[in-house]
N, C-alpha and C positions, 0 to 999 in steps of 0.2 A: 313598131315595124318588125316583122318577123325576119329571122335570119334565114338565109337561103342555105339549103343543105347541099353539100358537095357530093354528088353521086359518083364522081370519078373515084373518090377514095373508098367508096363502098362497093366497088365492083368485085372485090375479092370476098366480100361478105356474102355468105350464102343466103342471108335474109334481106339482101339489098332490095329485092323486088317488093317484099312486104313493107319494108321501111318506106320506100318511095310511095307506095300506095297509101300508107297511113298518113304520110306528110302531105301529099296532095289532097287527101280527103279532109284533113284538118285545116288546110290553107283556105278552103272554101268557107269555113265557118268564120263569123266575125269574132274578133277578139273581145273577151269579156272586159268590161271596164273595171278598174281597180275599185274595190269597195272598202272604204275605211269606216270605222265605227264612229268617227268624229267628223264634224263639219268644219273643215279647215278654213273656209272663208269666214265663218263666224268666229273661230279662234283667232285668226289674224286680225279681225276687226275689233276685237276686245281691247279696250284701253283701261289700264288699272288707274283708279282714281286716287288722289292723295289721301283721302280720308281712310282708305284701306290700310294705310301704313301706320295708323295711330297706335296699334297694339305692339308694334315692333320697337324695341329700345334702340337708342342711338348707340352706334359703335364708338367706343373710346379706346384709349391706348391700353388700359388694363385688360379689356376683353381680347384685344389683338395679341397681347403678350401671352395670354393663357392658351391661345390657339395652338393646335398641333396639326402637322401635315401627316396624314396617314396614307402611305403608298400601298396600294393593293399588291397582290401577288404573293409568291412564295418568299420566305425569308432568305437572305443571302447565306449560302452554306459556308461553314468555316473551312471545310475541306472539299472544294468543288471537284466534280468528276471531270476527267479528261477524256476526250474522244480518241478512241484507238481502233484501228482496223486490223483484225487478226483472222487468219484462216485456220480453222480447226477441222478435224475429220468429222464427217457427218454423224457417225455413231456417237461421238462425244457430245455433240450438240443435242442429238435426240435423247440421250440419257439425261442431260440436264433439263431439257424441256419436259420430259416425262415426270419430273418431280413437281410440276405444277406451276402456278403463277408465282412470280418472284424468283424465278430460277436465275436471272441475271444478277440479282442482288446476292443470292446465296453463293454464286460463283465468285463474285467480287470479294465477299467475306472470306471464302476459302483461300483465294489467291493472296489476300492480304495477311492471312495467318501463317503463310509459308515462311516468310522472312527467315 
């Protein structure tokens, strides 16, 4: 089911008439069916037979003891950064940004070396 567009919010938009025309034009077209590259009914109907498991070894305590849990993501930082809100003059920020990508890291390194 298509969402209805709220034209009252678009009254201030100079392109509201074009948007309304495009939406009403598209509303007359039938929605395309989702096309998946797999046949989900066939996948759901598939039952794995017991003889398919013959190649798999039985799990024992030794195998479970060797197992490791790998959690994805970034490693935990030893010195995590703290969020800080600070107001700086625009020219200072512009000069730091002009140094290129990584300017915030360079600024943090410079501030930490002041001690």
